[in-house]
N, C-alpha and C positions, 0 to 999 in steps of 0.2 A: 860344483862339477863344472868342468871346462866345456866350452863350445867348440865343436870340431867342424872343419870345412867339408862339405859334401857337394862337389860340383861347383855351382855358382854362389852358394851361400852357406851360412853356418848350419850345422846339424847338432841338435841338442840331445841330451840323454834320452828323452821321451821318444824321439823319432827312432833312435837306434834300437830302443827296447821294442818298439812296434815291429821293426824289421827282423830282429834276431831272437826276440824273446828276452824276458827279464833276466833269467839266470845266466845265459850265455853272454849277453852283452856286458853284464857286470864283471864277469870273469875276464873278458877280453881287454877292457881298457881301464879298469879301475887302477889308479896309481901310475899310469904310463903316459908318456907323451908320444903322440902318433902324428906322423906327417901325412902329406897328401897321398903319397904312393901307398903307404900302409893302409890308408882308408879304402882305397880302391881294391886292395887285396882282400881286406876283410869283407867288403860288400860284394865280392864277386859271387854270383849265384851258381857258377859252374863248379865251384870248389865244394868238397864235402865238409861235413861238420868236423871230421877227424883232422883234416888239413888245417882248418881254421883254429882248432883248439891247440895244435902243436906248432903254431906259426912262429912263436917267439923262442921256443926251446929246442927245435930240431937242429938248428945250426950251432947254437952257443951253449946248449945244455940247460939243465933245470936250475942251476945255480948262477946263471948269468945275471950280473948286475952292472949297469953302465958305470964306468969309472970316471968319466969326464963330468965335472960338476957343471951345473947350470950357471952361466955367467950372469953377473948382476946387471940389471937393466939401468941404462943411463937416464932413462926418463923418470925413474922413481927416486924421490928424495929419501935420504936416510932418516929414519925415525928413531928417536930415543925410546928406551924401554919405559920411561916414566910416561911419555905421551901415549904409548900403546896401552899401558895399564889404565890410564884414565879413560881411554876410549873403550876398553873392555868393560870397565865399571859402568860407563854410561850406556853402552849398547847391550850389556849382558841381560838386563831385565827384559828389554824388548825382544832379544833373541830367544830367551826362554819362552815368552808368550807366543812367539812365532812357532817354535818347535811344538808347543802344546796344541796350538790351533792346527798345525800341519798334521800331527798324529790323529787329532779328532776328525779332520777332513778325510784322511786316508782310511780311517776305520769306517766312517759313514759311507765312503765310496765303495769300500769292499763289501759292506752289507747291502748297499743298493745294487751293486753289480750282481751279487748272489741272488737277490730277490727278483731282479729284473732280467736274469739270464734267459728265462723262458720266453720273455716278451721280445728280447733283443737278439735272439739266435740268428735271425736272418736280416736284421736291419743294417748290418755293416757288410753284407755280401752284395755283389752286383745284382741289380734287379733283373738283368737279362737271364740269369741262371735260375732264379726262383720263380720265373713266370711259368704258370701251368701250361702255356701254349708253346713252350720252348722246343724248337726242333731245328736241327742243322740243315734240314731239307729246305727250309725257308731261306731264300737268297738274302733277305735283309738281315736276318739273324746271323747267318754265316758271315756276311760282310762286317757286321758290328763286332764279331768276336775275333776274326782272323786278319782284318785289314786295319790300316792306320786311319783314324777318322779325320775328316776335314778340319773340324774344330776340336782342339784338345779338351775343352770343357764339356763337350758332348760325347766323350769316350764312354762306350757302353760298359767297359770294365771298371770305370770310376764312379758310375752313377749308382748310389745306394739309397735306401729309404732314410737313413739317419744322416747322410752326408759324409760319413766316415767310411774308410775302406780298410778292411781287415788286412789285405795284402796290397800295399801301395806299389807303385812301379819302382823297380830296382834302379840303382845308379847306372848299371850297364844298359838297361833298356832305355833309360833317359838319354844316355850318351849316343846311342845308335840313331843316326839321322835317317829317317824314312819319310818318303813323300806320302801325302794323303792318297789313299787308294791302294798302296802297296801292301803286301803281306807283312805282318809283324815279324820280328825276329823270333825264329822257332825256339831257340834255347830259352830265351827270356820268357816267352809265353808259356813254354812247357814248365819251367820252374815255377812260374806264378800260379799256374793251374794246379800243380802238385801241392804247393803250399796251401791253396784254398781247399784242396781235397783233404789234406792233413787236418786243417782247422775244422772242417765239417765232421771228419771222422772223430776227432777228439770230442767235439760237442755231443755227438750222438752217443759215444761211449759214456760220457759223463751222465747223460740222461738215463741210459740203461742202468748204470751203477746206482744212480739215485733212486730208481724204481725197484731195485732188487730187494731191498729191505722190506718194503711194503708188500711185495708179492709173497715172500716167505712168511711174513707175519700172518697174512690171510690164510696161507696153507696150514700153518700151525693151529690157527683158531678153528679150522673146520672140524677137526676131530672133537674138540671140546663142544662145539655146537651140536654134534650128533648125540653126545651124551645128554645134554640138556633137553633135547627133543624127546629122547626116550623117557626121561623122568616125567616130562610134562604129559606124555601120552598115558602113563600110568595114573597120574592124578586125575585126568579127564575121565578115565574109566570108572574111578571111584565116585566122582561127583555124579555121573550119569546113573550109576546104580542107586545112589541115595535119592536123587530126584524122582526116579521111578517109584521108589517106596513112598515118598511124600505124595505123589499123584494118587496113588491108590488109597492113602489114608485120608487126605484132606480134599483134594479137588473133586473127586467123584461125589462126595457128600454135598459139597457146595453146589454143584450142578443140579442135584436133585432138589435142593431148597429153592434155587432160582426158578426152576421149572414149575414148582408148586405156586410160587408167588405170581408168575406170569399168568397162569391159569386163573388165579383169583382176580387179577386186574382185568383180564378179558371179560370175565363174568360180571364184574362191577361196571365196566364200560357198557356192556350189553343192557344191563338194568337201567343205566342212565339214559341210553337211547330210547328204551321203551317208555321211560317217563317223559322224555321230550316229545315223543309221538303222541302221548296222551295229552300233553299240554297244547301241542299244535292243533289238535282237533278242536280245541276251544278258543283258538287265537282270535278269530274274527268276532265272535260274540263278546270276548273280553274287551277288544278295542272299541266296539260299538258302545259298550257300557261306560267306558272311560270318557268317550266323546260326549255322551249324554250328560255326564257330570261336569264337563268343561275342563277335564284334567288332560290337557294336550301333552304335557311332558311324559306322563306315564304311558299314554297311548302310543306315542312315538317310540318310546323305549321298548314297549312290547313288540311293535312291528319290527324294529331293528334287531331285537334279539331273535325273533322268529326267522327273519331272513338270514341272519348269521347261522342259526342252527340248520336251516335248510341247505345253505351253501356248503357247510362244512361237515356237520355230523350226519345229516340225513340226505346227503346228495345221492340221487338215483332212486329214492323210494318212490314207487309208482303211484301210490295213493295220494301223494302230495305234489304231483307234477304240475297242477294248476294253481296251487296255493301261493306260490312265489309271485306270479304275475298279479294275482288278486291283491296281495298285500302291497305290492308296489303301487298299484293304482290307488288303493286306499291311502297310501303314504303321500302321493302327490295331491290328492283331494284335501287332505288335512293341511298341507302346506298352503294351498290357495285359500282355504278357510282362515288360517291364522293371519295371512297377509291382509285379507279384507278386514278381519277383526282389528288388527293393529292400526290400519288406516282410519277406521271409524273411531277407535279409542283416542288416537292422537288428535284428530280433528275436533272431537268433543272436548278433549282436554284443553286445547289451545283456543277454542272458541268461547269458552265460558270462564269467567274469572272465579278462582276457587274461593272457598269460604275462608274467613279469617283464621289464621293459625295453621293452615294447610297449604302445601304447595302443589301436590299431586293428589287428585281425587281418586282416580281408579288405579291405585298402585298395585293392588293384588291382581286384577285382571291383566294389567300390562305386564307384570312379572311373569304370569303364566304363559301368555302369548309369546313374549320375548324368549323365555326359556325354551319353548317348543321350537321356535324358529332357529335359535342357535344350536339346538340339538340336531336339527335337520340340516344345519349349515346353509340355510337360505338367508343370505345377508342383504337381500334387496330392500329390506325395511330401512336400511341406512339412507338410501336414495329417497324413499318416501319421507323419512324424518327430515331430511335436508330441505325438501320442497315445502314441507309444512312449517318448518322454522321460518323460512323466508316469507311465506304468506302470513304467518302469525305476527312477525315483526311489522309487516305492512299494515295489517288490520289493527294492531294496537295503536300505531301512530295515526292512522286514519280516524279511528274512533276518538282519540284525544283531541286532534285538531278540529274535528267537527264540533265537539262539545265546546271547545274554547272559542270558536268562531261564533257560535250561537250565544255565548255569554259575554262576548266582547263589545257588543253594541255596534258592530259593523253593519253597513247598509246591506240588508239581506234580500233586497227586492229581486236580484238576479241570482241568488244563491240557491242551488239545488243540493240538498244533503245526500241525495242518491248518487251524485257524480263523484268520480274518484279524483278528478283534477281539482286540487285545492290551492294551487299556486297563486292565483289572482286574489282570492279572499285573504290569504296570508299576507300578501303585499299591502293590502289596504288596512291591515291592523295597525293600531298605534304601537309605539315601541314598548310601552309597559305591558300591553296585552301580548305582544309577541314574546317578550322575555318570559312572561307567565306561561305561555304555550310551550316554549322550549323546555322550561323546567318541568312542566307536567309530562311532556313526552319523555324526557330523560328518566323521570321517576318510574313511569310505567314500563319503559324498556328495561330499566334496571331490575324491576320486579320480575319481568318476563325472563330475563337472563338467570335470575335466581331460581326460577321454576325449571329452567333448562338444566341448571346445575344439579337440582334434585333428581331430574330425569336421568342425567348422566350418571349419578351415583347408583340409580337402579340398574342401569345398563351394565355398569362395571360389575356390580354384585352378581347380576344374572349371568354375565359371561364367565365369571369365576366358578359359578355353580355348574354351568353347562360344560365347561372344559377345565376341570380342576388341575389337570396335569399340564405341564409346559412342553410336553414332547410333541413334535410335529412330524408327520410322515413325509415321505419323499414327494408326494403329490402337493402337500401344503408348501414345501420349499420351492417347488417349481412355480406354483401360482404366485407365491410372494415375489419371486424374481421377476416374473412378468409384470406384476403391479409396480415394482420398483422402476422398471424401464418406462412404463406409462407415466409414472410420477415425474421422472426426469423430463419427459416431453412436456408435461403440464407446467413444470417449473419454468422451462424456457419460454412458454407462451405467456406466463404471468410476468416475466421480466420485461417483455415488450410493451406492457401496459394494457393489454387487451382485457376486456371485462366480460367476455362472452360466456365464460363458465363460472364466474364468481360473482358475488354480490358485494364485494368490498375491495377497494383499491389499496388498502393498507397491507403491509407485509408483516405477517405474524408467524413466528416460529413456535412450534409446539413445545410443551414443557418437557418433563423428564421422560415422557413416553415417546417423544419424537426426537431423534438425534440428527436432523437434517434441516435444510433451509426451506423446506416446503411449508406453505401456509395451511391454516385450517381449512380454508376454502378450497385449496387445491387438493388436499387429501380427501375431503368429503365429496369432491366431484368425481372421484375415481370409483368405479364399481368394486365393491368388496367381494373377494372370492376366497379368502383364506382366513383362518382363525388368527394368525399372527397379524395380518393387516387390520382385522377387526379390532384387536386389542390396541393397535396403534391409533386407530381413528376415534374410538369411544371417548378417551379423555379430552377430545377437542370439541365436544358438542356445545358446551357453554361458551367456549371461546368463539366458536363459529356464530352462535347467536349474538354475542356481543359485537362481533365483526359486522354482521348484518345490521344491527342497531346503529352502529357508528355510521354506516353508509347511508341509512335513512335519515339520521339526524343531519349529516353533512348536506344531503339534498335539500332538507328543510331550510338550512341556513343559506344555501346558495340560491334557492328559489326566491327568497326575499331580496337578496342582493342583486337580482337581475333587473329590478326596477331602478332606473337611474335617479328618479326623484326621491326614492327612499334612501339611496346611498348619499345623495347630496344633503338630505335633511338629517342624516345620522351624525351625531357628534362623537368625538373620541371617547367621551365618558360612556355613552351608550354602547359603543363597540367594546370598550373595556369590560362593561358589565356582562355582555354576552360571552366574552372570552373567559371571564371569571367563572361563569356558570359551567362552561365546557370543561375547564380545568378541575372544577369540583367534581364533575361527573367522572372525569378520567382518574382522579385520585381514588374515588370509590371503587372503580373497576380495577385499579392497580392493587388495592387492598385485597380484592377477591382473587387476585392471581390471574386475571384475564389478559394481562400483558406479559408476554414471555421475555421480551427484550425492550430496551429503550427505543430502538428503531421501530418496533411495532407500535409503541405509544406515539411516536412522531408521525406514523402513517395514519391513513384513514381520517378520523375526525381531526387529529392534529394537523394533517396536511390541508384539510378543508379550511380550518381556522387560519392557517398561514396564508392560504390563497385569498381568503376574504380580507384579511388584514392588509396584504400587499396590494390587492385591488383598491381597497379603501385609501391606502396611503398614496397610491398613484393618482387616483381621482382627486383626492384632497389637494395634492400638490399641483395637478394640472389646472384645477379650478382656480386656485389662488395665483398661480403663475399667469394664467390668462387674465385674471382680474387686474393684477398690477400692471400687466403689459398693456391692457386696454386703457387703463387710467393714465399711464405715461404717454401713450399715443395721442390721447385727447387732452393732455395737460396744457393749460394756457400759461403756466408758470407765473401765476399770481398768488398772492397770499390767500390762504384758505381760512374759513371759519372753523373754530375749534369748539366741539361740543363738550358739555359737562361730562358725558360718559367717557370720552377720550381722556379728559384731564384727570378724572377719577382713576382710570386705568393706569396712567403714568404715575400718579401719586401713590397708588397702592404698590406699584412695582418698585418705586424708590424706597418705600417704607419697608417692604418685606424682602426685597432683593430677588423677587420672582415675578416675571412678566406673565400676567393672566388677562384674559378678556373679561371686561365688565359685563354683567348681565344686563341686557337691554330691556327696558320696560316699554310696553306698547303705548301707554298713555302716561301723562304726568309732565311736570315742568322740566324734568331732566332731559327730555327729548330736544329742548330748544338749544340752538347753537349760539356760540359767541360771535359777535361781530366786532372786528377791530376798527376803532375810530380814533385816530391820532395816537395819543399815549395812553388811552384807556379803552376798555371794552365794555359793551353793554349787551344785555340779553334782549331778545325780541320783545319780551313781555314788559320791558322797561326797567328791570332790576339791574343795578349798576354793579359791575365788578371792577374794583380799582386796580390800577397797575397791571392789567392783564392784556398784554400786547401779543400774545401767542400762547402756545402750549408751554407750561412751566415744567422744567425738569431740574429738580434739585436747586430751586431758586434761580434758575437761568431760563430766560424766555427764548423760545425758538419760534420765529415767524417763518413758516415753511409752506410748501405747496401741499395740496390735498393728497397727492400720491404718497408722500412720506408718512402722513398720518395713517393712510391705508396700509402701508408697509409695516408700521408698528403694530397695527391690529392683526395683520397676518402673522407677524412674529409671535404675538401673544397666542394666537391659535396654535402655532407650532409648538410653543412651550407647553401649552396645556396638553396637546396630543402626546408629546414626549413623556410627560409625567404620567399620563394615563396608560400609555403603551410602552413601558420601558424595555420590553423584550425586543422591540423593533427599533431601538435607538440608533443602530447603525444605518438603517434605511432612512430614518428621519434626518440623520446627520448629513448624508449626501444630498438630500433634497433641499434642506434649508441653506446649505452652502451654495447650491446651484441658484436658489432664489436670490440670495444676497448678491451673488456675482451678476445675475441678470439685471437686477435693479441698478447696480453701480454702472455696468457697461452701457445700459440703455440711457441712463442719465447723461453719461459722457457723450454718447452719440447725438442726443437731442440738443445739448447745450454747447459743449465744446466742439462737437462736430456739426453744429447748426442744423441738425435734422428737424428741429421744431419749425423751421421756416417753411418747409414743405408740408409737414403733417397738419399743423394747426393754423398756418397762415400768418405767423408772426412776421412783421416787417423787418425786424432786426433783433439780434440777441443783445438786450440792453444790460446795463450794469445791474439793474434790479433783478433781471432774470438770473444773472450769474450769482448774485448774492443769495437769492432764494434757493438755487440749486446747491450752493455750498452749504447753507444752513440745513437744508433737507438731508444731505448726506451726513452732516455732523450729527443730526438727530438720530438717524438710523445707526450710525457708528456708536452712538452713546449706549444703545441697547444690545449691541452684539456681545459684550461680556456677559450679560444676563443669559442670553441663549447658550453661550459657552458654559456657564456654570450649571445651567439646567441639564445640558448634555453630560457634563462631568459627573453629575449625581447618579445617572442611570447607566452610563457605559461601563462594561466590565473592565477589569484591570488590563486584560490583554488587548483591549481596543482603545485604550486611552491615547494612543498615538494619533487617532483620527482628529483629536482636538487641535492639532497643529494647523488644520485648514482654517479655523476661526482666526488665528493670528494672521494668517496670510490675507484673509478677506479684510480684516480690520486695517492692515497695512495698505491694502489697495484703496480702501475708502479714504484714508488719510492722504495718500498720494494724490487722489483725485481732488480732494479739497485744496491741497497745496497748488495743484495745477490751476484751479479756478482762481485762487488768490493771485497767482502769477499772471493769469489772463487779465484780471482786474487792473493790476499794476501796469501791464503792458498797454491797456486801453488808454489810461490817462497819460502814460509816458509818450504814446503816439501823438496825442494832442499837443502836449507841451513841446515836443521836439519839432513838430510842424510850425507851431507859433513862433518858437525861437528862431527857426530857420528864416521866417519872414520878418524878423524884428530888425529895425534900423534905428540907431540912436539919433533922435532928433529933439526938437524943443518941446514936443508934446509930452506932458507929464500928467497922469501915467500914459504910457504908450498904448495904442490900440491892441498890440499883441499881448501885452501883459494883462490888459483888461479881459481879453479873450481867454487867456490861461486861467485867470481867477474865476471867470464864469464857468469854464469847464470843470474846474476843481469843486466849485460850489455845487454844480449839478451832480457831479460824482459823489460828493458827500451826501447830498439829499437823497440820492438813489440808495445809498447804503444805510442811511439813518432809518431806524424803525425795523430793520431786518437783522443786521449784524450788531453785536454788542459794541459798546463804546471802545473797549480796549482793542478789539480786532480792527475797528475803523482807524484808531490812532496808530496801530502797528502798520496798517496799509499806507496811511499818509506819511508815516516816517520813511517808509521805503520809497514812496513817491517823491518825497522831498529830497532824499539822497540822489535819486535819478535826476531830479531837476537841478540840483547843485552841480552835478557833473556836466550836464548839458550846458548850463549857464556859464560855467568856467571855461568850457571848451569854446563856446560861441564868442564870449568876450575876448578870450585870448586870440581867437581867430580874426576878430575885427581889429586887433592891435591896440586896444584901449588899455592904457596904463594909468596908475594913480597920479602921475605927473601931468596927465592930460586932464586938467581940473574940470573942464566943462563937460566933456563926454562921460568922464567917470562919475561926475555928479548926477548926470541924467540916469546912468545905470543904477546908481545908489538909490535914487528916488523911485525908479520902477521896482527895485527889489524890496524897498520898504513898503510900497503899495502891496506887493505880493505877501509880505509878512503880515500886514494888517488884515488882509482878507483871510489868510489861513488862520490867524488867531481868532477871528470872528466866528469860525466854525465851532460848533458846540463840542464836537469830539476831539478837536485839535487844540484846545485852550492850554493844555499841559504840554504841548509839543515844544521842544526847545529848538529855536531857529537861530542860526549863526548870522553874524554880520557879513556884509559883502567882503570885507577885508579877510575875514576868517575863511571865506569860501575861496577867494582868489589865491591866498598865500598860505593855506593850510598844508 
């Protein structure tokens, strides 16, 4: 379809259809060429539809056909038929798809338009006309309709809800130039409003036509509905007649039967009340009889039944108006009696050890009293039981300790068995007696907890008999919630570590009966007010007793550890024996199920053992650190005497690979020390020990100071402690590393740092002092791998990384030894450099300077001999000789002496030969290879 010009731009088919309607527009221009003038004629709104329809035929007739052919365009090239055919074949398929899609879109648009007509009736009309407040009396409305707007985009006749206008402005209206504020063109506005009116009329008529079919369908169905209602009315009348007949035959007879049954039930109920009245007359005497027989549960049941009957069945009976108060008073008296009986029975039970084969003596009496208390819901006996358990645990331990003190042979001059403070006598006991006491206490407390477990079974069985059903009333639920709130408060207090309401510091979680983090001590410290909370607490009786026993045993262990002298005298073996006893006791308790979690096992007694062990480790380490520190501060840095005990300790360590302290004997020849005399050692008693110049380690003699021997003894103590207490290997590891570093750094400060000059008054740090320090460090370093292996055997796999610190310490020791060797070399190098600096080649052979050098070297050699092994001395002198060669070559070259200067060069040769001879005469340097002077000068 062609595009046609409308004013300033092209007008397409769709725009013309919107202006004139689809049918008329198609008839007007389909198949014709229309110029600009003809477009204006066709778009003139003042012309009628008849004039427009006969526009082409009124002058030329119906058969008019233009005879002038359309000229060929010069801008279009001529196309061959073959080219057009190929284009049609290529574009034919696309055009067919386009036509199919176009038809589908047109169909969907038609359906959408029909379904949305109701919604879009007013969307394309100007909003000013569909406004419910529209009135021409309003000046703004009048101006918007009849005057030209300032802004064409804000024209009230163009503004619609959908943005589309059903009657757009005509070309004539557009062509008329009107200024803003002037009245619109009358004819154009009139035509436009008439077209809008026609559109609205057509839409309203269409709606009426669409509703007509539905209206007449309703009218036609009304008559059929009247017939159906008449038929239904007849059916209802028949049904009502039949129901009336059924009522007469069936319902009336049934009513008579029900009335007879109700009268029977009323008389039966009256007879039951009369029987209740007869029983209530004898209620008080029956209760007195049951109490005289000690049958508390039945007496309570009788009172509760009587009160229930009085409150429900016989409420308001005049003759029983005082019976209710009398029964309640009797009920409270029975409760007090049962509480007193329970207290006396528990005290008697816990105060006397039962016979063999029995755990609870008065089981029957306890069951009766407990059943009565639970029936009455008086649960204060739990608090009484808690206090009696605490006192029972204390009395059991006190009795056992007193018996052990009397049998241990401790000085009893100031011991009073009636006193409760037993800490001091326990501290004076020997270790074996103390272990025996601890074992006896644990046995008795274990037996006491077994008795509590038997009592717990009785309580649970009685609770099941007293309350066989699991149903709780609303009152029990409210009380249980209050107890839960109080329990949460108690838990928060326990987490702060307070011990005001509990007797144990360990955290215990109850078993299957308790699904919270509350401990047995916390639960039992809360007042029991409901049956549900009672059933929650009862399974924790034995666990609570075990918790109390743990606390008392922990106090016993801590009481002995408070004495510093006892702690110092305790050996790791003794402490490990105590730990083993505690672990055995914990294993027994774990088998009985008194530990709900591993955290619970770690708490209480386990925490006390850990504290004792850590305190012991800390004191053990502090004592030995102070001991080695004091020895180093008072060390004179002289060779020490070696005892047979120390030599045996080292020999055993080399043989077994494990460093252990030798057992010291109070008397006997093994106490006598070695004394080093030259190349041999003798014992004070006169017995000779050949070739013993110090402590022998793997056939190597170490002449060392006394502090290094002490350090080996201390390392042996640590190794023994590590083997006896493997669970604390990590703590031992950190402390032994600290001790080794302390010894190394302190030796460095005293010798290399010359700290010994001020501490012990040494005049100077001699070669002998340096050699002794180096050999002492080598001796300690020799045993560091044994400590490493000892730690490796006990450390868990995830802690093996801690062993790296031993390698670091060993490396530090070796670095320190190398620094001492460098210091020794620098000492003799200093002397030789000074002497060579004063040396002048003259006729004196040997020269005084070379004599001085040889004397210093001999003194240096004698200072090392007997302390360092021969190979180390030879290595030192080899380095000294290398330094001497360099200094000699430099000095001779500096003096300008050459081999062609026969006289002076001969003097130098004679001095050097004198030096060679003296060095060769030293015992440790006989194998030392010395070069000739020529080799030194021209090497």
